[in-house]
C-alpha positions in Angstrom: 127.0 172.8 102.9 126.3 175.0 105.4 123.6 178.0 106.3 122.6 180.7 107.4 120.8 183.9 108.4 122.3 187.7 108.7 120.4 190.9 110.0 123.8 192.8 110.1 125.2 190.6 111.5 124.5 186.4 111.1 122.6 184.4 112.7 122.6 180.7 112.5 120.5 178.5 112.6 119.5 179.8 116.0 123.1 182.1 116.6 126.3 182.7 116.0 127.7 179.3 117.2 125.8 177.9 114.8 127.1 180.2 112.4 131.0 179.9 113.4 130.6 176.0 113.3 128.6 175.9 109.9 131.6 178.3 108.2 134.1 175.8 110.5 135.6 178.9 111.8 137.9 179.8 115.1 136.3 182.0 118.2 138.5 184.8 116.8 138.2 184.9 112.9 133.8 184.6 114.0 134.1 187.9 116.5 136.1 189.2 113.9 133.5 188.8 111.3 130.9 190.3 113.9 132.9 193.6 114.6 133.6 193.8 110.7 129.7 193.3 109.8 128.8 195.3 112.3 131.0 198.3 111.6 129.9 198.2 107.5 128.0 200.9 106.0 127.9 199.3 102.5 125.4 197.7 101.2 124.8 194.1 102.2 125.7 193.1 98.8 129.7 194.0 99.5 129.8 192.8 102.8 128.9 189.6 101.7 130.4 189.2 98.6 134.1 190.0 100.9 133.1 187.6 103.2 132.3 185.2 100.4 136.3 186.0 98.3 137.8 185.4 101.9 135.9 182.9 103.6 137.7 179.8 101.2 141.5 180.9 102.8 139.8 180.7 106.9 137.4 177.3 105.6 137.1 174.0 104.8 133.8 174.6 104.3 132.9 174.5 100.4 129.6 176.0 100.2 126.7 177.9 102.7 123.6 179.9 102.2 123.3 183.8 104.4 120.9 186.0 104.5 122.7 189.2 105.1 119.7 192.7 106.1 120.2 195.4 107.5 117.2 197.2 108.7 117.2 200.9 109.2 114.9 203.8 110.0 115.3 206.5 108.6 115.5 210.0 108.9 111.7 210.3 108.9 110.9 207.9 110.8 110.0 205.4 108.4 112.1 201.8 108.0 114.1 200.2 105.3 114.9 196.3 104.7 117.9 196.0 103.0 119.9 192.3 102.4 121.2 190.2 99.5 121.2 186.5 99.6 123.3 183.8 99.0 121.0 181.1 98.1 119.0 180.7 101.2 115.4 181.1 101.7 113.2 184.1 100.8 112.4 186.4 103.8 109.3 187.0 104.3 107.1 190.5 105.0 103.7 190.2 106.7 101.3 193.3 107.3 99.3 193.9 110.3 96.8 193.7 108.3 97.8 189.6 107.1 99.4 190.6 103.5 101.7 188.5 103.2 104.9 188.1 100.8 108.1 186.8 100.0 111.4 188.9 99.3 112.4 187.4 96.0 114.7 190.4 95.1 118.1 190.2 96.3 119.0 187.0 95.1 122.2 185.7 94.7 125.2 182.8 94.2 125.5 180.4 97.0 128.8 181.2 98.8 132.5 179.4 97.8 130.8 178.9 94.4 134.5 180.1 93.5 132.5 182.7 91.0 133.3 186.5 90.8 129.7 187.5 90.0 128.3 190.7 91.5 126.0 190.3 94.3 122.2 192.2 94.0 120.7 194.1 96.8 117.5 194.1 97.4 115.4 196.6 99.6 111.8 197.7 101.0 110.0 199.6 102.7 109.0 197.8 105.6 105.3 200.1 107.2 104.5 200.5 110.7 103.2 197.1 112.8 105.0 195.1 109.8 106.7 191.3 110.7 109.3 190.4 109.0 110.6 186.9 108.6 113.9 184.5 108.1 114.2 181.2 108.5 116.1 178.2 108.0 115.0 176.1 105.0 114.0 173.1 108.0 110.5 175.6 108.1 110.0 174.9 104.8 111.4 171.3 103.1 109.8 168.0 103.3 110.5 165.3 101.1 107.2 164.3 99.7 106.3 168.2 99.1 107.6 171.0 96.6 109.4 173.8 97.9 106.2 175.7 96.2 104.1 174.1 98.9 106.0 174.6 102.2 106.7 178.1 101.4 103.2 178.8 100.5 102.0 177.2 103.8 104.3 179.3 105.4 103.0 182.5 104.0 99.5 181.4 104.5 99.9 180.4 108.0 101.9 183.6 108.7 99.2 185.5 106.8 96.8 184.8 109.7 98.7 184.6 112.8 99.4 188.7 112.3 97.5 190.1 115.3 99.4 188.1 117.7 102.7 189.6 120.0 106.2 188.6 118.0 107.3 185.2 120.5 103.5 183.8 119.7 103.7 184.2 116.4 107.0 182.2 116.0 105.5 179.6 118.0 102.3 179.3 116.1 104.3 179.8 112.6 106.6 177.0 114.2 104.2 174.7 115.9 101.5 175.6 112.0 104.3 175.4 109.1 107.3 172.6 111.0 106.8 169.1 108.5 106.8 166.2 111.0 108.6 164.1 109.5 111.2 167.0 108.9 115.0 166.6 111.8 116.4 169.1 110.2 117.5 172.1 112.3 114.8 175.2 112.1 116.0 178.3 113.5 113.3 181.5 113.0 113.8 184.9 113.5 111.4 187.5 114.1 111.3 190.9 113.7 108.2 193.5 114.3 108.4 196.7 113.2 107.3 199.7 116.1 103.9 201.4 114.8 104.8 204.5 116.1 
């Protein structure tokens, strides 16, 4: 099973190269998928539904997870995150004052199930100075603990690190949260919304 993250374009394990390998896409198909996703103004759920329907015709990968999100600045200066989640770990929203919560809305079926079910979208206003953390399951999964324990560990550490600059925040979250005995790939994408 493959895994990927997206922020108005897929981010898989570390890059588009990861998504390309996981979904078994050739480079021209990968470039076409990036261009398509970038150009669309429709909800993330519509884009991912179309990708899901077409994937079985262009790849041998049977199932994959994907989080596809769009971060928009509204006309009044507010920032809004809209996403759909196809079986991926939920994004984490950390406010400047250290409140951290998982964005559990927009959760739907994995890619490749061949089930024609509507995909939901989640939407949240992102406060000024907040941090969004997108990550792969290698950051939170460990055989000796429950998935809920791994998620809580991530949430707790991220909350205490809110005041750090994004690069330092990311490094510290990785250092404090990644299981020592886990050799699974880990990718993190940190987005800090401007204070203005």
